[in-house]
Each structure stands twice: as C-alpha cells, then as structure tokens.
C-alpha positions as CSV (number, residue, x, y, z in Angstrom):
1,X,63.4,14.4,116.2
2,X,61.1,17.3,116.5
3,X,62.6,20.8,116.3
4,X,61.3,23.7,118.4
5,X,60.7,27.1,116.9
6,X,64.0,28.6,118.1
7,X,65.8,25.6,116.6
8,X,64.0,26.1,113.2
9,X,65.1,29.8,113.4
10,X,68.7,28.7,114.0
11,X,68.7,26.1,111.3
12,X,67.4,28.5,108.7
13,X,69.7,31.3,109.7
14,X,72.8,29.0,110.0
15,X,72.1,27.3,106.6
16,X,71.3,30.5,104.8
17,X,74.3,32.6,106.0
18,X,76.7,29.7,105.5
19,X,75.6,28.9,102.0
20,X,75.7,32.6,101.1
21,X,79.3,33.0,102.4
22,X,80.4,30.0,100.4
23,X,78.4,31.2,97.3
24,X,80.0,34.6,97.5
25,X,83.5,33.0,97.6
26,X,82.7,30.8,94.6
27,X,81.3,33.8,92.6
28,X,84.5,35.7,93.3
29,X,86.7,32.7,92.4
30,X,85.2,32.1,89.0
31,X,85.9,35.7,87.9
32,X,89.7,36.2,87.9
33,X,89.4,39.9,87.1
34,X,87.2,40.5,90.1
35,X,88.8,42.6,92.9
36,X,87.7,42.4,96.5
37,X,89.1,45.9,97.0
38,X,87.7,47.8,94.0
39,X,84.6,45.9,93.1
40,X,81.3,46.0,95.0
41,X,79.9,42.8,96.4
42,X,76.9,43.3,94.1
43,X,79.2,43.4,91.0
44,X,79.1,39.6,91.5
45,X,75.5,39.6,90.4
46,X,76.3,40.9,86.9
47,X,79.6,39.2,86.2
48,X,80.8,35.7,85.5
49,X,79.6,34.3,88.9
50,X,76.1,35.9,88.6
51,X,74.1,32.7,88.6
52,X,75.8,31.5,91.7
53,X,75.7,34.9,93.5
54,X,72.1,35.8,92.7
55,X,70.8,32.3,93.5
56,X,72.7,32.3,96.8
57,X,71.6,35.7,98.0
58,X,68.0,35.0,97.1
59,X,68.2,31.8,99.1
60,X,69.8,33.8,101.9
61,X,66.8,36.2,101.9
62,X,64.3,33.3,101.9
63,X,66.0,31.6,104.8
64,X,66.1,34.9,106.7
65,X,62.4,35.4,106.1
66,X,61.7,32.0,107.6
67,X,64.0,32.8,110.5
68,X,61.9,36.0,111.2
69,X,58.7,33.9,111.5
70,X,60.2,31.3,113.9
71,X,61.9,34.0,116.0
72,X,58.5,35.7,116.4
73,X,56.8,32.4,117.3
74,X,59.4,31.5,119.9
75,X,60.3,34.9,121.4
76,X,57.3,37.1,120.6
77,X,59.7,40.0,119.9
78,X,58.1,42.1,117.2
79,X,61.0,44.5,116.9
80,X,63.5,41.8,116.2
81,X,61.1,40.0,113.9
82,X,60.5,43.1,111.8
83,X,64.2,43.9,111.6
84,X,65.1,40.3,110.5
85,X,62.1,40.3,108.1
86,X,63.3,43.5,106.4
87,X,66.8,42.2,106.1
88,X,65.5,39.1,104.4
89,X,63.3,41.2,102.0
90,X,66.3,43.3,101.2
91,X,68.5,40.2,100.5
92,X,65.9,38.8,98.1
93,X,65.7,42.2,96.4
94,X,69.5,42.3,95.9
95,X,69.3,39.0,94.0
96,X,66.2,40.0,92.0
97,X,67.1,43.6,91.3
98,X,70.7,43.4,90.4
99,X,72.9,46.4,89.7
100,X,71.3,46.6,86.2
101,X,68.2,48.1,88.0
102,X,70.2,51.1,89.2
103,X,68.7,53.0,92.1
104,X,66.3,50.2,93.0
105,X,69.3,48.0,93.6
106,X,70.9,50.7,95.8
107,X,67.7,50.9,97.9
108,X,67.4,47.1,98.5
109,X,71.1,46.9,99.3
110,X,70.8,49.6,101.9
111,X,67.7,48.0,103.4
112,X,69.7,44.7,103.7
113,X,72.7,46.2,105.4
114,X,70.8,48.5,107.7
115,X,68.3,45.9,109.0
116,X,70.9,43.2,109.3
117,X,73.0,45.4,111.6
118,X,69.9,46.4,113.5
119,X,68.9,42.7,113.9
120,X,72.3,41.9,115.5
121,X,71.8,44.8,118.0
122,X,68.1,43.9,118.7
123,X,69.0,40.2,119.2
124,X,70.5,41.4,122.5
125,X,67.0,41.2,123.9
126,X,66.8,37.4,123.6
127,X,70.4,36.4,124.1
128,X,72.4,35.7,127.2
129,X,75.9,37.1,127.9
130,X,78.5,36.9,126.6
131,X,77.0,36.3,123.1
132,X,74.5,39.2,123.7
133,X,77.4,41.6,123.9
134,X,79.2,40.1,120.9
135,X,75.9,40.4,119.0
136,X,75.7,44.1,119.8
137,X,79.3,44.7,118.9
138,X,78.9,43.0,115.5
139,X,75.8,45.0,114.8
140,X,77.3,48.3,115.8
141,X,80.5,47.5,113.8
142,X,78.5,46.8,110.7
143,X,76.4,50.0,111.0
144,X,79.6,52.1,111.7
145,X,81.1,50.6,108.6
146,X,77.9,51.4,106.7
147,X,78.2,55.0,107.8
148,X,81.8,55.1,106.5
149,X,80.8,53.4,103.3
150,X,77.9,55.8,102.6
151,X,80.1,58.8,103.3
152,X,82.8,57.3,101.0
153,X,85.4,57.0,103.8
154,X,86.9,53.7,102.7
155,X,90.0,53.9,105.1
156,X,92.3,52.6,102.3
157,X,90.3,49.4,101.8
158,X,88.7,50.5,98.6
159,X,84.9,50.6,98.1
160,X,84.7,46.8,97.9
161,X,86.8,46.3,101.0
162,X,84.7,48.8,103.0
163,X,81.5,47.2,101.8
164,X,82.8,43.9,103.2
165,X,83.4,45.6,106.5
166,X,79.6,46.2,106.5
167,X,78.7,42.6,105.3
168,X,81.2,40.4,107.2
169,X,80.2,41.3,110.7
170,X,76.5,40.5,110.1
171,X,77.4,37.3,108.2
172,X,79.5,36.2,111.1
173,X,76.6,37.2,113.5
174,X,74.1,35.2,111.4
175,X,76.2,32.1,111.5
176,X,76.9,32.5,115.2
177,X,73.3,33.4,116.1
178,X,72.0,30.5,114.0
179,X,74.2,28.1,115.9
180,X,73.3,29.6,119.2
181,X,69.5,29.2,118.5
182,X,70.0,25.7,117.1
183,X,71.8,24.6,120.3
184,X,69.9,26.6,122.8
185,X,67.9,24.6,125.4
186,X,64.8,26.0,127.1
187,X,66.8,26.5,130.4
188,X,69.2,28.8,128.5
189,X,66.4,31.0,127.1
190,X,66.3,34.7,128.0
191,X,62.8,35.9,128.9
192,X,60.5,36.7,126.0
193,X,60.6,40.4,124.9
194,X,57.8,42.6,126.0
C-alpha cells in the first residue's frame, strides 16, 4: 500500500498527537504530588515523569515537522505549512529547553501554543464542512484561552487548568485533523490554497 502525501501528513499528525496525549497522562500519573490545577504542563518536564514527558513532546514536535512538509506537498498552502512548522519547532523546543532554561522555555512554549491555534484556524482553507468549522472553533478556543492564560485570568481553573484549556483544543484538533487527512480521498479534497 502506497500512502499519498495527505495520508502521510495525517499519519504523522495522528500518531504524534496521540502518543503525546498518552505520554502526558503517564507523566502526570507517575507523580502523585502533581496537580493538574496548580502545576503547569511543563512542570512535567522537570519532575518524576520528565523522561516520558520530554521524549513525548520532542516526538510530537518531530511528527508535526513532518506533517508540515507533507501538507505543503499535498496542498501547496504556505501559510498553513509555516504555522504547522513553527508549532513543531516550538514543541521540540519545549522538550529540549525545559523550565530549567527559564525565559527561553517561556518563548518556545508560547510559540507552540500560538502557532498550534493558528494552524487549526488556517486548516479551514483545506478542509470541507463541517470539520472546517470545528477546526476554526478549536483554534479560536485555544487562542482565547491563551489570551486568558497570559493575562492571568484562570477562571477558577488554576494556572495548570487554564493552560490545559489552551492545549486540549489543539490536541483534539491534531488527532481529528490527522484522522481526517489519513482517511481523505482525492474526491473529498478541498481545492489547493492559492
């Protein structure tokens, strides 16, 4: 069986986001003092589950980088490719430059969150309804949560809970978009972006 570029993009994105979601849960589970509400996601990279978390997020970043290449080859959408690429670079950076690196870690985390949300919105250009609308809603929801998070409006969820409101929509989008691309036939394709 020979996969087409869009299927490779879907396979990489689906595998990367799924393994990261599982890796994050494992890293949380092996550290009984970790709190989803009061600890940042990146705290997992410097605590008991650090080997699992850091490996998992670096793998996520690498699979997202591969996804960006195959998305460009299939759809010729430079804007989407750049947004996905930067999200992947940021994810690798989060695993390499843990919280121990201070401000550098903050920068790569922000890049990851910002460009993951933008990727979900820009994917609208290559998707068909209704998933195109869901994609935009997940991206906008993630970016809105990012705005609340940066302004320290945690809405009673705690800093860790609000950070998850940034991350979970784009992880959900990544799994859904990956499956969509993997199963998409040529007849279901939206026109290439211009």
